[in-house]
N, C-alpha and C positions, 0 to 999 in steps of 0.2 A: 785326341778325338777329332771330329770334323771341325770343331770350333777352335782348334789349336791349343787346347788345354793340355798341359803336361801332367801325366799321371805317374804315380810311383808303383813299380812292380814289387810285390812282396812275395818272396820265395819261402817255401816251407822251411821250418827250422832244421829238419832232418837232412836237407839237401846241402851238403858241404862241398861247395865248388872249389875250395882250395885244396882239398884232399886229392892226392894223385890216384889215378884209376888203377885198379888192380889188374895184373896181367892175366890174360886168358890161359886156361889150362890146355896144354897140348896133350891129348890122349894118344896112347899107342893104338895100333890096329887091333891088338888083342883086347885092350880095355874097351874100345868102342864096340867091338863085337859082343863082348859079354854084357855091356851096359844096354845095348840094343836088344839083346835076347831077353834080358830081365825086364825091360820096358814093355816088350810085346806080351810077356807073361802077366805083368802087373805094373801099371803105370806109377803107382806110389809105393816105393820100397821104404819100409819103416822098421824100427826096432832092431832085433837081432839080425834079421836078414840084411839090413842096410849096413850094420856094423861088420858083419862077416864078408859081405861083398866088397866093402871098402878095404878090409884087411887083405883079402885075396888079390885085389887089384893094385895094392899099394897106393891107395887114394885116401883122402879124408872123407868122412861121412858127408860133408857139405858138397864135395865134388860128385859124390854118387847121387 
């Protein structure tokens, strides 16, 4: 601070700075097209629709 006092920074426990970052998914043009179409139709895809879309696009449900 302005008086020269040293303060300790406490990070949240869930923040793991030693963990390597996960790689970004590279979507194909077809996957992007289908995902964008679905997003325009409904911004939150859940349940069976999400499972089926992931299967059709060969992606995980998390990626969808």
